[in-house]
PDB file of N, CA, C and O in Angstrom:
ATOM      1  N   MET A   1     145.972 119.791  63.774  1.00  0.00           N
ATOM      2  CA  MET A   1     146.275 119.071  61.790  1.00  0.00           C
ATOM      3  C   MET A   1     146.916 118.211  61.868  1.00  0.00           C
ATOM      4  O   MET A   1     147.612 117.871  62.825  1.00  0.00           O
ATOM      5  N   LEU A   2     146.770 117.673  60.771  1.00  0.00           N
ATOM      6  CA  LEU A   2     147.432 116.394  60.344  1.00  0.00           C
ATOM      7  C   LEU A   2     148.075 116.311  59.488  1.00  0.00           C
ATOM      8  O   LEU A   2     147.864 116.705  58.341  1.00  0.00           O
ATOM      9  N   VAL A   3     149.201 115.645  60.021  1.00  0.00           N
ATOM     10  CA  VAL A   3     150.671 116.232  59.090  1.00  0.00           C
ATOM     11  C   VAL A   3     150.600 114.393  58.246  1.00  0.00           C
ATOM     12  O   VAL A   3     149.973 113.480  58.784  1.00  0.00           O
ATOM     13  N   TYR A   4     151.159 114.264  57.276  1.00  0.00           N
ATOM     14  CA  TYR A   4     151.440 113.246  56.271  1.00  0.00           C
ATOM     15  C   TYR A   4     152.576 113.098  56.220  1.00  0.00           C
ATOM     16  O   TYR A   4     153.219 114.132  56.399  1.00  0.00           O
ATOM     17  N   PHE A   5     153.257 112.014  56.004  1.00  0.00           N
ATOM     18  CA  PHE A   5     154.242 111.720  55.641  1.00  0.00           C
ATOM     19  C   PHE A   5     155.113 110.717  55.325  1.00  0.00           C
ATOM     20  O   PHE A   5     154.745 109.727  55.957  1.00  0.00           O
ATOM     21  N   ARG A   6     156.362 110.391  54.480  1.00  0.00           N
ATOM     22  CA  ARG A   6     156.249 109.702  54.192  1.00  0.00           C
ATOM     23  C   ARG A   6     157.597 109.003  55.073  1.00  0.00           C
ATOM     24  O   ARG A   6     158.317 109.961  55.355  1.00  0.00           O
ATOM     25  N   PRO A   7     158.449 107.248  55.815  1.00  0.00           N
ATOM     26  CA  PRO A   7     159.749 107.425  55.854  1.00  0.00           C
ATOM     27  C   PRO A   7     160.378 107.550  54.879  1.00  0.00           C
ATOM     28  O   PRO A   7     159.672 107.291  53.904  1.00  0.00           O
ATOM     29  N   ALA A   8     161.921 107.970  54.465  1.00  0.00           N
ATOM     30  CA  ALA A   8     162.213 108.319  53.715  1.00  0.00           C
ATOM     31  C   ALA A   8     163.040 106.908  52.620  1.00  0.00           C
ATOM     32  O   ALA A   8     163.502 107.109  51.497  1.00  0.00           O
ATOM     33  N   ASP A   9     163.023 105.092  53.593  1.00  0.00           N
ATOM     34  CA  ASP A   9     163.004 103.938  53.421  1.00  0.00           C
ATOM     35  C   ASP A   9     161.738 102.954  53.547  1.00  0.00           C
ATOM     36  O   ASP A   9     161.668 101.772  53.885  1.00  0.00           O
ATOM     37  N   GLY A  10     160.757 103.890  53.145  1.00  0.00           N
ATOM     38  CA  GLY A  10     159.197 103.084  53.141  1.00  0.00           C
ATOM     39  C   GLY A  10     158.966 103.283  51.920  1.00  0.00           C
ATOM     40  O   GLY A  10     159.390 104.353  51.483  1.00  0.00           O
ATOM     41  N   PRO A  11     158.196 102.313  50.898  1.00  0.00           N
ATOM     42  CA  PRO A  11     157.149 101.970  49.867  1.00  0.00           C
ATOM     43  C   PRO A  11     157.269 103.567  49.420  1.00  0.00           C
ATOM     44  O   PRO A  11     157.446 104.342  50.360  1.00  0.00           O
ATOM     45  N   GLU A  12     157.213 103.993  48.436  1.00  0.00           N
ATOM     46  CA  GLU A  12     156.325 104.904  47.971  1.00  0.00           C
ATOM     47  C   GLU A  12     154.602 105.746  48.291  1.00  0.00           C
ATOM     48  O   GLU A  12     154.181 106.897  48.402  1.00  0.00           O
ATOM     49  N   ASN A  13     153.989 104.215  48.342  1.00  0.00           N
ATOM     50  CA  ASN A  13     152.194 103.940  48.423  1.00  0.00           C
ATOM     51  C   ASN A  13     152.433 104.362  49.974  1.00  0.00           C
ATOM     52  O   ASN A  13     151.580 105.247  50.040  1.00  0.00           O
ATOM     53  N   GLN A  14     152.920 104.329  51.040  1.00  0.00           N
ATOM     54  CA  GLN A  14     152.841 104.217  51.770  1.00  0.00           C
ATOM     55  C   GLN A  14     153.223 105.657  53.645  1.00  0.00           C
ATOM     56  O   GLN A  14     154.246 106.167  54.102  1.00  0.00           O
ATOM     57  N   TRP A  15     152.251 105.685  53.909  1.00  0.00           N
ATOM     58  CA  TRP A  15     152.195 107.259  54.284  1.00  0.00           C
ATOM     59  C   TRP A  15     151.854 106.907  55.828  1.00  0.00           C
ATOM     60  O   TRP A  15     151.252 105.863  56.075  1.00  0.00           O
ATOM     61  N   TYR A  16     152.157 107.591  56.631  1.00  0.00           N
ATOM     62  CA  TYR A  16     151.591 108.052  57.772  1.00  0.00           C
ATOM     63  C   TYR A  16     150.975 109.309  58.339  1.00  0.00           C
ATOM     64  O   TYR A  16     151.577 110.376  58.229  1.00  0.00           O
ATOM     65  N   SER A  17     149.815 109.234  58.936  1.00  0.00           N
ATOM     66  CA  SER A  17     149.633 110.289  59.259  1.00  0.00           C
ATOM     67  C   SER A  17     150.506 110.745  60.956  1.00  0.00           C
ATOM     68  O   SER A  17     151.341 110.056  61.541  1.00  0.00           O
ATOM     69  N   ILE A  18     150.051 111.848  61.306  1.00  0.00           N
ATOM     70  CA  ILE A  18     150.349 112.346  63.073  1.00  0.00           C
ATOM     71  C   ILE A  18     149.739 113.908  63.651  1.00  0.00           C
ATOM     72  O   ILE A  18     150.005 114.979  63.106  1.00  0.00           O
ATOM     73  N   MET A  19     149.135 113.792  64.500  1.00  0.00           N
ATOM     74  CA  MET A  19     148.195 114.946  65.165  1.00  0.00           C
ATOM     75  C   MET A  19     149.052 115.879  65.731  1.00  0.00           C
ATOM     76  O   MET A  19     149.179 115.789  66.952  1.00  0.00           O
ATOM     77  N   THR A  20     149.674 116.755  65.160  1.00  0.00           N
ATOM     78  CA  THR A  20     149.814 118.144  65.263  1.00  0.00           C
ATOM     79  C   THR A  20     149.181 118.874  65.647  1.00  0.00           C
ATOM     80  O   THR A  20     147.986 118.908  65.356  1.00  0.00           O
ATOM     81  N   VAL A  21     149.972 120.041  66.740  1.00  0.00           N
ATOM     82  CA  VAL A  21     149.617 120.695  68.001  1.00  0.00           C
ATOM     83  C   VAL A  21     150.484 121.026  68.479  1.00  0.00           C
ATOM     84  O   VAL A  21     151.543 120.425  68.658  1.00  0.00           O
ATOM     85  N   THR A  22     150.025 122.567  68.920  1.00  0.00           N
ATOM     86  CA  THR A  22     151.089 123.505  69.492  1.00  0.00           C
ATOM     87  C   THR A  22     151.207 122.624  70.907  1.00  0.00           C
ATOM     88  O   THR A  22     150.796 121.464  70.942  1.00  0.00           O
ATOM     89  N   TRP A  23     151.787 123.255  72.038  1.00  0.00           N
ATOM     90  CA  TRP A  23     151.772 124.229  73.262  1.00  0.00           C
ATOM     91  C   TRP A  23     150.644 124.647  74.015  1.00  0.00           C
ATOM     92  O   TRP A  23     150.283 124.343  75.152  1.00  0.00           O
ATOM     93  N   ALA A  24     150.168 125.386  73.179  1.00  0.00           N
ATOM     94  CA  ALA A  24     149.068 126.383  73.909  1.00  0.00           C
ATOM     95  C   ALA A  24     147.599 125.520  74.010  1.00  0.00           C
ATOM     96  O   ALA A  24     146.743 125.555  74.893  1.00  0.00           O
ATOM     97  N   TRP A  25     147.670 124.538  72.441  1.00  0.00           N
ATOM     98  CA  TRP A  25     146.552 124.088  72.404  1.00  0.00           C
ATOM     99  C   TRP A  25     146.786 122.532  73.252  1.00  0.00           C
ATOM    100  O   TRP A  25     145.786 121.900  73.591  1.00  0.00           O
ATOM    101  N   LEU A  26     147.614 122.215  73.428  1.00  0.00           N
ATOM    102  CA  LEU A  26     147.936 120.433  74.504  1.00  0.00           C
ATOM    103  C   LEU A  26     147.229 121.188  76.050  1.00  0.00           C
ATOM    104  O   LEU A  26     146.448 120.548  76.753  1.00  0.00           O
ATOM    105  N   ARG A  27     147.623 122.474  76.352  1.00  0.00           N
ATOM    106  CA  ARG A  27     147.239 123.104  77.149  1.00  0.00           C
ATOM    107  C   ARG A  27     145.821 123.486  77.923  1.00  0.00           C
ATOM    108  O   ARG A  27     144.963 123.429  78.805  1.00  0.00           O
ATOM    109  N   ARG A  28     146.448 123.933  76.696  1.00  0.00           N
ATOM    110  CA  ARG A  28     144.348 124.408  76.609  1.00  0.00           C
ATOM    111  C   ARG A  28     143.317 122.959  77.076  1.00  0.00           C
ATOM    112  O   ARG A  28     142.563 122.897  78.048  1.00  0.00           O
ATOM    113  N   GLU A  29     143.530 122.096  76.248  1.00  0.00           N
ATOM    114  CA  GLU A  29     142.794 120.960  76.261  1.00  0.00           C
ATOM    115  C   GLU A  29     143.139 120.144  77.480  1.00  0.00           C
ATOM    116  O   GLU A  29     142.272 119.404  77.944  1.00  0.00           O
ATOM    117  N   ALA A  30     144.347 120.215  78.048  1.00  0.00           N
ATOM    118  CA  ALA A  30     144.673 119.523  79.433  1.00  0.00           C
ATOM    119  C   ALA A  30     143.861 120.227  80.312  1.00  0.00           C
ATOM    120  O   ALA A  30     143.022 119.580  80.939  1.00  0.00           O
ATOM    121  N   GLU A  31     143.947 121.447  80.484  1.00  0.00           N
ATOM    122  CA  GLU A  31     143.095 122.038  81.679  1.00  0.00           C
ATOM    123  C   GLU A  31     141.811 121.492  81.957  1.00  0.00           C
ATOM    124  O   GLU A  31     141.266 120.836  82.845  1.00  0.00           O
ATOM    125  N   GLY A  32     141.437 122.193  80.476  1.00  0.00           N
ATOM    126  CA  GLY A  32     139.791 122.172  79.945  1.00  0.00           C
ATOM    127  C   GLY A  32     139.118 120.681  80.094  1.00  0.00           C
ATOM    128  O   GLY A  32     137.922 120.404  80.182  1.00  0.00           O
ATOM    129  N   SER A  33     140.423 119.679  80.097  1.00  0.00           N
ATOM    130  CA  SER A  33     139.573 118.488  80.644  1.00  0.00           C
ATOM    131  C   SER A  33     139.175 118.220  81.512  1.00  0.00           C
ATOM    132  O   SER A  33     140.044 118.507  82.334  1.00  0.00           O
ATOM    133  N   GLN A  34     137.554 117.405  82.513  1.00  0.00           N
ATOM    134  CA  GLN A  34     137.380 117.510  83.958  1.00  0.00           C
ATOM    135  C   GLN A  34     138.197 115.674  83.370  1.00  0.00           C
ATOM    136  O   GLN A  34     139.309 115.534  83.878  1.00  0.00           O
ATOM    137  N   LEU A  35     138.065 115.304  83.096  1.00  0.00           N
ATOM    138  CA  LEU A  35     137.671 113.484  83.167  1.00  0.00           C
ATOM    139  C   LEU A  35     138.955 112.672  83.024  1.00  0.00           C
ATOM    140  O   LEU A  35     139.219 111.558  83.476  1.00  0.00           O
ATOM    141  N   GLY A  36     139.661 113.475  82.310  1.00  0.00           N
ATOM    142  CA  GLY A  36     140.666 112.857  82.017  1.00  0.00           C
ATOM    143  C   GLY A  36     141.259 112.625  80.199  1.00  0.00           C
ATOM    144  O   GLY A  36     140.163 112.531  79.647  1.00  0.00           O
ATOM    145  N   ALA A  37     142.164 112.512  79.226  1.00  0.00           N
ATOM    146  CA  ALA A  37     142.215 112.387  78.489  1.00  0.00           C
ATOM    147  C   ALA A  37     142.429 111.273  77.936  1.00  0.00           C
ATOM    148  O   ALA A  37     143.142 110.535  78.616  1.00  0.00           O
ATOM    149  N   ILE A  38     142.029 110.783  76.789  1.00  0.00           N
ATOM    150  CA  ILE A  38     143.332 109.096  76.198  1.00  0.00           C
ATOM    151  C   ILE A  38     143.772 109.751  75.108  1.00  0.00           C
ATOM    152  O   ILE A  38     143.021 109.689  74.135  1.00  0.00           O
ATOM    153  N   TRP A  39     145.145 110.589  74.939  1.00  0.00           N
ATOM    154  CA  TRP A  39     145.927 111.181  73.848  1.00  0.00           C
ATOM    155  C   TRP A  39     146.147 110.266  72.646  1.00  0.00           C
ATOM    156  O   TRP A  39     147.057 109.508  72.982  1.00  0.00           O
ATOM    157  N   PRO A  40     145.799 110.010  71.557  1.00  0.00           N
ATOM    158  CA  PRO A  40     146.656 109.996  70.269  1.00  0.00           C
ATOM    159  C   PRO A  40     148.138 109.857  70.476  1.00  0.00           C
ATOM    160  O   PRO A  40     148.570 109.825  71.628  1.00  0.00           O
ATOM    161  N   ALA A  41     148.825 109.784  69.601  1.00  0.00           N
ATOM    162  CA  ALA A  41     150.798 110.254  69.592  1.00  0.00           C
ATOM    163  C   ALA A  41     150.149 111.622  68.725  1.00  0.00           C
ATOM    164  O   ALA A  41     149.349 111.913  67.836  1.00  0.00           O
ATOM    165  N   LEU A  42     151.289 112.310  69.848  1.00  0.00           N
ATOM    166  CA  LEU A  42     151.305 113.825  69.176  1.00  0.00           C
ATOM    167  C   LEU A  42     152.366 114.482  68.793  1.00  0.00           C
ATOM    168  O   LEU A  42     153.223 114.541  69.675  1.00  0.00           O
ATOM    169  N   LEU A  43     152.753 115.232  67.367  1.00  0.00           N
ATOM    170  CA  LEU A  43     153.969 116.023  67.300  1.00  0.00           C
ATOM    171  C   LEU A  43     153.090 116.892  68.292  1.00  0.00           C
ATOM    172  O   LEU A  43     151.864 116.861  68.400  1.00  0.00           O
ATOM    173  N   ILE A  44     154.216 117.868  69.164  1.00  0.00           N
ATOM    174  CA  ILE A  44     153.818 119.095  70.212  1.00  0.00           C
ATOM    175  C   ILE A  44     154.640 119.824  68.952  1.00  0.00           C
ATOM    176  O   ILE A  44     155.016 119.121  68.014  1.00  0.00           O
ATOM    177  N   VAL A  45     154.883 121.147  68.965  1.00  0.00           N
ATOM    178  CA  VAL A  45     155.658 122.104  68.140  1.00  0.00           C
ATOM    179  C   VAL A  45     155.267 123.157  68.546  1.00  0.00           C
ATOM    180  O   VAL A  45     154.067 123.270  68.801  1.00  0.00           O
ATOM    181  N   PRO A  46     156.047 124.122  68.711  1.00  0.00           N
ATOM    182  CA  PRO A  46     156.029 125.668  69.118  1.00  0.00           C
ATOM    183  C   PRO A  46     155.211 126.266  68.987  1.00  0.00           C
ATOM    184  O   PRO A  46     154.486 125.867  68.075  1.00  0.00           O
ATOM    185  N   ASP A  47     154.684 127.662  69.771  1.00  0.00           N
ATOM    186  CA  ASP A  47     153.189 128.120  69.565  1.00  0.00           C
ATOM    187  C   ASP A  47     154.089 129.190  68.375  1.00  0.00           C
ATOM    188  O   ASP A  47     155.299 128.972  68.298  1.00  0.00           O
ATOM    189  N   GLY A  48     153.666 129.995  67.731  1.00  0.00           N
ATOM    190  CA  GLY A  48     153.993 131.279  67.598  1.00  0.00           C
ATOM    191  C   GLY A  48     153.201 131.512  65.849  1.00  0.00           C
ATOM    192  O   GLY A  48     152.001 131.388  65.606  1.00  0.00           O
ATOM    193  N   PRO A  49     154.034 131.781  65.087  1.00  0.00           N
ATOM    194  CA  PRO A  49     153.540 131.638  63.241  1.00  0.00           C
ATOM    195  C   PRO A  49     153.368 130.622  62.579  1.00  0.00           C
ATOM    196  O   PRO A  49     153.753 129.597  63.143  1.00  0.00           O
ATOM    197  N   ARG A  50     152.834 130.472  61.358  1.00  0.00           N
ATOM    198  CA  ARG A  50     152.357 129.218  60.253  1.00  0.00           C
ATOM    199  C   ARG A  50     153.839 128.750  60.298  1.00  0.00           C
ATOM    200  O   ARG A  50     154.074 127.593  60.646  1.00  0.00           O
ATOM    201  N   THR A  51     155.153 129.851  59.863  1.00  0.00           N
ATOM    202  CA  THR A  51     156.607 129.722  59.195  1.00  0.00           C
ATOM    203  C   THR A  51     156.756 129.054  60.352  1.00  0.00           C
ATOM    204  O   THR A  51     156.518 127.855  60.211  1.00  0.00           O
ATOM    205  N   LYS A  52     157.079 129.392  61.518  1.00  0.00           N
ATOM    206  CA  LYS A  52     157.693 128.940  62.711  1.00  0.00           C
ATOM    207  C   LYS A  52     157.469 126.897  62.940  1.00  0.00           C
ATOM    208  O   LYS A  52     158.374 126.062  62.938  1.00  0.00           O
ATOM    209  N   ILE A  53     155.940 126.654  63.113  1.00  0.00           N
ATOM    210  CA  ILE A  53     155.256 125.868  62.771  1.00  0.00           C
ATOM    211  C   ILE A  53     155.370 124.928  62.201  1.00  0.00           C
ATOM    212  O   ILE A  53     155.427 123.825  62.746  1.00  0.00           O
ATOM    213  N   GLU A  54     155.446 125.161  60.690  1.00  0.00           N
ATOM    214  CA  GLU A  54     156.315 124.682  59.375  1.00  0.00           C
ATOM    215  C   GLU A  54     157.302 124.089  60.193  1.00  0.00           C
ATOM    216  O   GLU A  54     157.200 122.904  60.509  1.00  0.00           O
ATOM    217  N   ALA A  55     158.552 125.015  60.689  1.00  0.00           N
ATOM    218  CA  ALA A  55     159.404 124.259  60.221  1.00  0.00           C
ATOM    219  C   ALA A  55     160.104 123.623  61.112  1.00  0.00           C
ATOM    220  O   ALA A  55     161.151 123.071  60.772  1.00  0.00           O
ATOM    221  N   SER A  56     159.612 123.581  62.547  1.00  0.00           N
ATOM    222  CA  SER A  56     159.628 123.036  63.258  1.00  0.00           C
ATOM    223  C   SER A  56     158.890 121.698  63.030  1.00  0.00           C
ATOM    224  O   SER A  56     159.023 120.883  63.944  1.00  0.00           O
ATOM    225  N   ILE A  57     158.282 121.400  62.179  1.00  0.00           N
ATOM    226  CA  ILE A  57     156.963 119.686  61.470  1.00  0.00           C
ATOM    227  C   ILE A  57     158.979 119.581  60.508  1.00  0.00           C
ATOM    228  O   ILE A  57     159.859 118.792  60.853  1.00  0.00           O
ATOM    229  N   THR A  58     159.034 120.073  59.974  1.00  0.00           N
ATOM    230  CA  THR A  58     159.945 119.504  59.187  1.00  0.00           C
ATOM    231  C   THR A  58     161.148 119.505  59.961  1.00  0.00           C
ATOM    232  O   THR A  58     161.554 118.440  59.495  1.00  0.00           O
ATOM    233  N   ASP A  59     162.006 119.818  60.728  1.00  0.00           N
ATOM    234  CA  ASP A  59     163.106 119.666  61.588  1.00  0.00           C
ATOM    235  C   ASP A  59     162.503 118.215  62.233  1.00  0.00           C
ATOM    236  O   ASP A  59     163.421 117.406  62.098  1.00  0.00           O
ATOM    237  N   GLN A  60     161.600 117.694  62.735  1.00  0.00           N
ATOM    238  CA  GLN A  60     161.261 117.172  63.825  1.00  0.00           C
ATOM    239  C   GLN A  60     161.617 116.263  62.392  1.00  0.00           C
ATOM    240  O   GLN A  60     162.811 115.963  62.381  1.00  0.00           O
ATOM    241  N   LEU A  61     161.050 115.879  61.479  1.00  0.00           N
ATOM    242  CA  LEU A  61     160.628 114.912  60.645  1.00  0.00           C
ATOM    243  C   LEU A  61     161.720 114.347  60.002  1.00  0.00           C
ATOM    244  O   LEU A  61     161.868 113.168  59.681  1.00  0.00           O
ATOM    245  N   SER A  62     162.862 115.767  59.758  1.00  0.00           N
ATOM    246  CA  SER A  62     163.841 114.691  59.007  1.00  0.00           C
ATOM    247  C   SER A  62     165.095 114.207  60.241  1.00  0.00           C
ATOM    248  O   SER A  62     166.274 113.919  60.035  1.00  0.00           O
ATOM    249  N   LEU A  63     164.417 114.245  61.410  1.00  0.00           N
ATOM    250  CA  LEU A  63     164.651 113.914  62.382  1.00  0.00           C
ATOM    251  C   LEU A  63     164.983 111.799  62.724  1.00  0.00           C
ATOM    252  O   LEU A  63     165.540 111.046  63.523  1.00  0.00           O
ATOM    253  N   GLY A  64     164.200 111.777  61.517  1.00  0.00           N
ATOM    254  CA  GLY A  64     163.606 110.675  61.496  1.00  0.00           C
ATOM    255  C   GLY A  64     162.922 109.996  61.866  1.00  0.00           C
ATOM    256  O   GLY A  64     162.944 109.855  63.088  1.00  0.00           O
ATOM    257  N   CYS A  65     162.230 109.429  61.323  1.00  0.00           N
ATOM    258  CA  CYS A  65     160.286 108.902  61.483  1.00  0.00           C
ATOM    259  C   CYS A  65     160.154 107.925  61.930  1.00  0.00           C
ATOM    260  O   CYS A  65     159.398 107.184  61.301  1.00  0.00           O
ATOM    261  N   SER A  66     160.890 107.254  63.460  1.00  0.00           N
ATOM    262  CA  SER A  66     160.764 106.914  64.448  1.00  0.00           C
ATOM    263  C   SER A  66     160.506 107.385  64.925  1.00  0.00           C
ATOM    264  O   SER A  66     159.489 107.040  65.526  1.00  0.00           O
ATOM    265  N   LEU A  67     160.965 108.416  65.162  1.00  0.00           N
ATOM    266  CA  LEU A  67     159.967 109.707  66.534  1.00  0.00           C
ATOM    267  C   LEU A  67     159.042 109.277  66.227  1.00  0.00           C
ATOM    268  O   LEU A  67     158.492 108.361  66.839  1.00  0.00           O
ATOM    269  N   VAL A  68     158.629 109.783  65.252  1.00  0.00           N
ATOM    270  CA  VAL A  68     157.123 110.149  65.566  1.00  0.00           C
ATOM    271  C   VAL A  68     155.899 109.053  64.221  1.00  0.00           C
ATOM    272  O   VAL A  68     155.110 109.467  63.372  1.00  0.00           O
ATOM    273  N   ILE A  69     156.196 107.963  64.525  1.00  0.00           N
ATOM    274  CA  ILE A  69     155.493 106.889  64.153  1.00  0.00           C
ATOM    275  C   ILE A  69     155.174 105.788  64.926  1.00  0.00           C
ATOM    276  O   ILE A  69     154.653 104.687  64.750  1.00  0.00           O
ATOM    277  N   HIS A  70     155.549 106.294  65.647  1.00  0.00           N
ATOM    278  CA  HIS A  70     155.273 104.870  67.179  1.00  0.00           C
ATOM    279  C   HIS A  70     153.014 105.006  67.270  1.00  0.00           C
ATOM    280  O   HIS A  70     152.490 106.120  67.266  1.00  0.00           O
ATOM    281  N   ASN A  71     152.502 104.237  67.310  1.00  0.00           N
ATOM    282  CA  ASN A  71     151.412 104.533  67.215  1.00  0.00           C
ATOM    283  C   ASN A  71     150.570 104.411  65.962  1.00  0.00           C
ATOM    284  O   ASN A  71     149.387 104.103  66.103  1.00  0.00           O
ATOM    285  N   ALA A  72     151.002 104.597  64.894  1.00  0.00           N
ATOM    286  CA  ALA A  72     150.844 105.134  64.388  1.00  0.00           C
ATOM    287  C   ALA A  72     150.521 104.088  62.818  1.00  0.00           C
ATOM    288  O   ALA A  72     151.364 103.319  62.356  1.00  0.00           O
ATOM    289  N   GLU A  73     148.935 104.345  62.131  1.00  0.00           N
ATOM    290  CA  GLU A  73     148.931 103.188  61.337  1.00  0.00           C
ATOM    291  C   GLU A  73     149.010 103.989  59.920  1.00  0.00           C
ATOM    292  O   GLU A  73     148.362 105.010  59.692  1.00  0.00           O
ATOM    293  N   PRO A  74     149.941 103.341  58.967  1.00  0.00           N
ATOM    294  CA  PRO A  74     149.551 103.765  57.903  1.00  0.00           C
ATOM    295  C   PRO A  74     148.752 103.850  57.538  1.00  0.00           C
ATOM    296  O   PRO A  74     147.784 103.324  58.088  1.00  0.00           O
ATOM    297  N   LEU A  75     148.616 104.561  56.376  1.00  0.00           N
ATOM    298  CA  LEU A  75     147.548 104.891  55.392  1.00  0.00           C
ATOM    299  C   LEU A  75     148.358 104.672  54.009  1.00  0.00           C
ATOM    300  O   LEU A  75     149.447 105.086  53.612  1.00  0.00           O
ATOM    301  N   SER A  76     147.215 103.721  53.362  1.00  0.00           N
ATOM    302  CA  SER A  76     147.163 102.927  52.455  1.00  0.00           C
ATOM    303  C   SER A  76     148.002 104.456  50.525  1.00  0.00           C
ATOM    304  O   SER A  76     148.470 105.540  50.176  1.00  0.00           O
ATOM    305  N   GLY A  77     147.872 104.091  50.428  1.00  0.00           N
ATOM    306  CA  GLY A  77     147.976 105.145  49.216  1.00  0.00           C
ATOM    307  C   GLY A  77     148.072 106.898  48.643  1.00  0.00           C
ATOM    308  O   GLY A  77     147.055 106.875  47.950  1.00  0.00           O
ATOM    309  N   VAL A  78     148.363 107.677  48.559  1.00  0.00           N
ATOM    310  CA  VAL A  78     149.037 108.519  48.327  1.00  0.00           C
ATOM    311  C   VAL A  78     147.718 109.808  49.165  1.00  0.00           C
ATOM    312  O   VAL A  78     146.902 110.122  48.299  1.00  0.00           O
ATOM    313  N   PRO A  79     147.519 110.272  50.063  1.00  0.00           N
ATOM    314  CA  PRO A  79     146.853 110.989  50.918  1.00  0.00           C
ATOM    315  C   PRO A  79     145.712 112.276  49.709  1.00  0.00           C
ATOM    316  O   PRO A  79     146.289 113.146  49.058  1.00  0.00           O
ATOM    317  N   GLU A  80     144.979 112.199  49.682  1.00  0.00           N
ATOM    318  CA  GLU A  80     144.660 113.156  48.843  1.00  0.00           C
ATOM    319  C   GLU A  80     144.683 114.266  49.512  1.00  0.00           C
ATOM    320  O   GLU A  80     145.100 114.427  50.659  1.00  0.00           O
ATOM    321  N   ARG A  81     144.093 115.283  48.574  1.00  0.00           N
ATOM    322  CA  ARG A  81     144.059 116.852  49.308  1.00  0.00           C
ATOM    323  C   ARG A  81     142.440 117.180  50.085  1.00  0.00           C
ATOM    324  O   ARG A  81     142.168 118.191  50.733  1.00  0.00           O
ATOM    325  N   ALA A  82     141.579 116.097  49.816  1.00  0.00           N
ATOM    326  CA  ALA A  82     140.000 116.252  51.114  1.00  0.00           C
ATOM    327  C   ALA A  82     141.182 115.763  52.424  1.00  0.00           C
ATOM    328  O   ALA A  82     140.962 116.481  53.399  1.00  0.00           O
ATOM    329  N   ASP A  83     142.072 114.999  52.638  1.00  0.00           N
ATOM    330  CA  ASP A  83     142.407 114.382  54.180  1.00  0.00           C
ATOM    331  C   ASP A  83     143.506 115.719  54.337  1.00  0.00           C
ATOM    332  O   ASP A  83     143.741 115.685  55.545  1.00  0.00           O
ATOM    333  N   LEU A  84     144.010 116.448  53.980  1.00  0.00           N
ATOM    334  CA  LEU A  84     144.539 117.190  54.513  1.00  0.00           C
ATOM    335  C   LEU A  84     143.645 118.033  55.198  1.00  0.00           C
ATOM    336  O   LEU A  84     144.073 118.964  55.879  1.00  0.00           O
TER     337      LEU A  84
END
């Protein structure tokens, strides 16, 4: 899942995105990769129901975006529903 966010101190029209995965997904993909892999910046959240995952994303973003924007390219404009 891609999560779109805007840093609190950033311009209103500049959004970032980060691929968000659960620990179970990451383990499954890493174990299934025979040739190795190059991973994009990932926000790894705990396994669990959607409410737990969403709460974890909210907690991580409230810590400060500098944690999650490393190697991310900003999006111009506001993300459209089709991008979500």
